[in-house]
C-alpha positions in Angstrom: 1.9 34.8 33.1 -0.3 37.2 31.1 0.1 35.0 28.0 -0.9 31.9 30.0 -4.0 33.6 31.5 -5.2 35.6 28.4 -3.6 33.9 25.4 -1.8 35.6 22.5 -2.9 39.1 21.9 -3.9 40.4 18.5 -1.8 43.5 18.9 0.3 44.5 22.0 3.2 46.8 22.8 5.2 46.1 25.9 7.0 49.1 27.4 10.0 48.5 29.8 13.0 50.3 30.9 16.4 49.4 29.5 17.2 46.7 32.1 19.4 43.9 30.9 16.7 41.3 31.5 14.6 43.0 28.9 17.4 43.2 26.3 18.4 39.5 26.2 18.0 37.5 23.0 15.8 35.0 24.8 13.4 37.6 26.1 13.2 39.4 22.7 12.6 36.1 21.0 9.7 35.4 23.4 8.1 38.7 22.5 8.6 38.1 18.8 7.2 34.5 19.0 4.0 35.9 20.7 3.6 38.9 18.4 4.4 41.5 21.1 6.2 44.7 20.0 8.9 45.7 22.4 9.2 49.4 23.5 12.0 50.7 25.8 12.4 54.0 27.5 15.1 56.2 26.3 18.3 56.2 28.4 18.1 58.8 31.2 14.5 59.8 30.4 12.5 59.1 33.5 9.3 60.5 31.9 9.1 57.6 29.5 7.9 55.4 32.4 5.6 58.0 34.0 2.4 56.1 33.2 3.8 52.9 34.9 5.0 54.8 37.9 1.6 56.3 38.3 -0.1 52.9 37.9 2.1 51.4 40.7 1.5 54.4 42.9 -2.2 53.9 42.5 -1.9 50.2 43.1 0.0 50.7 46.4 -2.2 53.5 47.7 -5.6 52.0 46.7 -4.9 48.4 47.4 -1.6 47.1 48.9 -1.6 49.5 51.9 -5.0 48.3 53.0 -4.0 44.6 53.2 -1.9 42.5 55.4 -0.4 39.5 53.5 0.7 36.5 55.5 2.3 34.7 52.5 3.7 35.5 49.1 1.0 33.5 47.5 -1.7 35.5 49.3 -0.2 38.7 48.1 0.2 37.4 44.6 -3.5 36.3 44.4 -4.7 39.6 45.9 -2.8 41.6 43.3 -3.9 39.4 40.4 -7.6 39.7 41.6 -7.2 43.5 41.8 -5.5 43.9 38.4 -7.6 41.3 36.4 -11.1 41.6 37.8 -12.7 39.9 34.8 
């Protein structure tokens, strides 16, 4: 979705956990095709994702908890507007 909205980045690293969905050949090929460098957290090291955990905590406490969404689409649009204000 980000590639569709913003286009290919000049330089980007994408950090994820070691979930199977991020290790598939198809997903890795998509990253390579778009010039995105993959980065995965180390097995059993929860601190690797501390920045993302903090981001999602802030998102929930500053935004999500103050809204009542009637539909999935309404929630999706609200989150997109919050995270991509420009």
